[in-house]
PyMOL CGO cylinders between C-alpha atoms (Angstrom):
from pymol import cmd
from pymol.cgo import CYLINDER

trace = [
    CYLINDER, -8.26, 30.02, -14.87, -5.34, 30.71, -12.95, 0.3, 1, 1, 1, 1, 1, 1,
    CYLINDER, -5.34, 30.71, -12.95, -7.46, 29.55, -9.98, 0.3, 1, 1, 1, 1, 1, 1,
    CYLINDER, -7.46, 29.55, -9.98, -8.30, 26.31, -11.20, 0.3, 1, 1, 1, 1, 1, 1,
    CYLINDER, -8.30, 26.31, -11.20, -4.65, 25.57, -12.75, 0.3, 1, 1, 1, 1, 1, 1,
    CYLINDER, -4.65, 25.57, -12.75, -4.31, 25.88, -8.88, 0.3, 1, 1, 1, 1, 1, 1,
    CYLINDER, -4.31, 25.88, -8.88, -6.91, 23.77, -7.05, 0.3, 1, 1, 1, 1, 1, 1,
    CYLINDER, -6.91, 23.77, -7.05, -6.84, 20.38, -9.53, 0.3, 1, 1, 1, 1, 1, 1,
    CYLINDER, -6.84, 20.38, -9.53, -3.34, 19.68, -8.69, 0.3, 1, 1, 1, 1, 1, 1,
    CYLINDER, -3.34, 19.68, -8.69, -4.07, 19.63, -4.88, 0.3, 1, 1, 1, 1, 1, 1,
    CYLINDER, -4.07, 19.63, -4.88, -7.38, 18.20, -5.32, 0.3, 1, 1, 1, 1, 1, 1,
    CYLINDER, -7.38, 18.20, -5.32, -5.70, 14.52, -6.86, 0.3, 1, 1, 1, 1, 1, 1,
    CYLINDER, -5.70, 14.52, -6.86, -3.27, 14.96, -4.65, 0.3, 1, 1, 1, 1, 1, 1,
    CYLINDER, -3.27, 14.96, -4.65, -5.67, 15.10, -1.52, 0.3, 1, 1, 1, 1, 1, 1,
    CYLINDER, -5.67, 15.10, -1.52, -7.98, 12.11, -3.22, 0.3, 1, 1, 1, 1, 1, 1,
    CYLINDER, -7.98, 12.11, -3.22, -4.31, 9.92, -3.61, 0.3, 1, 1, 1, 1, 1, 1,
    CYLINDER, -4.31, 9.92, -3.61, -3.81, 10.71, -0.14, 0.3, 1, 1, 1, 1, 1, 1,
    CYLINDER, -3.81, 10.71, -0.14, -7.62, 9.72, 1.15, 0.3, 1, 1, 1, 1, 1, 1,
    CYLINDER, -7.62, 9.72, 1.15, -7.37, 6.85, -0.72, 0.3, 1, 1, 1, 1, 1, 1,
    CYLINDER, -7.37, 6.85, -0.72, -4.49, 5.29, 0.50, 0.3, 1, 1, 1, 1, 1, 1,
    CYLINDER, -4.49, 5.29, 0.50, -5.54, 6.07, 4.20, 0.3, 1, 1, 1, 1, 1, 1,
    CYLINDER, -5.54, 6.07, 4.20, -8.75, 4.55, 3.13, 0.3, 1, 1, 1, 1, 1, 1,
    CYLINDER, -8.75, 4.55, 3.13, -7.29, 1.28, 2.25, 0.3, 1, 1, 1, 1, 1, 1,
    CYLINDER, -7.29, 1.28, 2.25, -4.98, 1.29, 5.52, 0.3, 1, 1, 1, 1, 1, 1,
    CYLINDER, -4.98, 1.29, 5.52, -8.40, 1.21, 7.28, 0.3, 1, 1, 1, 1, 1, 1,
    CYLINDER, -8.40, 1.21, 7.28, -10.50, -1.24, 5.30, 0.3, 1, 1, 1, 1, 1, 1,
    CYLINDER, -10.50, -1.24, 5.30, -7.56, -4.31, 4.49, 0.3, 1, 1, 1, 1, 1, 1,
    CYLINDER, -7.56, -4.31, 4.49, -7.04, -6.35, 7.36, 0.3, 1, 1, 1, 1, 1, 1,
    CYLINDER, -7.04, -6.35, 7.36, -3.16, -6.26, 8.66, 0.3, 1, 1, 1, 1, 1, 1,
    CYLINDER, -3.16, -6.26, 8.66, -1.04, -9.06, 6.51, 0.3, 1, 1, 1, 1, 1, 1,
    CYLINDER, -1.04, -9.06, 6.51, 0.96, -11.46, 7.70, 0.3, 1, 1, 1, 1, 1, 1,
    CYLINDER, 0.96, -11.46, 7.70, 4.63, -11.04, 7.37, 0.3, 1, 1, 1, 1, 1, 1,
    CYLINDER, 4.63, -11.04, 7.37, 5.41, -14.26, 4.80, 0.3, 1, 1, 1, 1, 1, 1,
    CYLINDER, 5.41, -14.26, 4.80, 8.89, -15.81, 6.18, 0.3, 1, 1, 1, 1, 1, 1,
    CYLINDER, 8.89, -15.81, 6.18, 11.95, -15.21, 4.46, 0.3, 1, 1, 1, 1, 1, 1,
    CYLINDER, 11.95, -15.21, 4.46, 13.10, -16.90, 1.70, 0.3, 1, 1, 1, 1, 1, 1,
    CYLINDER, 13.10, -16.90, 1.70, 16.44, -18.20, 4.57, 0.3, 1, 1, 1, 1, 1, 1,
    CYLINDER, 16.44, -18.20, 4.57, 14.16, -19.21, 6.69, 0.3, 1, 1, 1, 1, 1, 1,
    CYLINDER, 14.16, -19.21, 6.69, 12.97, -21.80, 5.13, 0.3, 1, 1, 1, 1, 1, 1,
    CYLINDER, 12.97, -21.80, 5.13, 14.58, -25.66, 4.63, 0.3, 1, 1, 1, 1, 1, 1,
    CYLINDER, 14.58, -25.66, 4.63, 16.66, -25.37, 1.25, 0.3, 1, 1, 1, 1, 1, 1,
    CYLINDER, 16.66, -25.37, 1.25, 15.02, -28.39, -0.38, 0.3, 1, 1, 1, 1, 1, 1,
    CYLINDER, 15.02, -28.39, -0.38, 13.53, -32.03, -0.07, 0.3, 1, 1, 1, 1, 1, 1,
    CYLINDER, 13.53, -32.03, -0.07, 10.95, -32.83, 2.57, 0.3, 1, 1, 1, 1, 1, 1,
    CYLINDER, 10.95, -32.83, 2.57, 10.89, -32.42, 6.31, 0.3, 1, 1, 1, 1, 1, 1,
    CYLINDER, 10.89, -32.42, 6.31, 11.19, -35.47, 7.54, 0.3, 1, 1, 1, 1, 1, 1,
]
cmd.load_cgo(trace, "trace")
């Protein structure tokens, strides 16, 4: 029982870390959105 109590949390942590790495490989890199300060304050651009 002690081995199980020590093994389960470490296995869960390993699974969470593997899923994070898997997500990095599967998802395409996201394009950075412009900062709010980079855009015009208001109105239509002419």
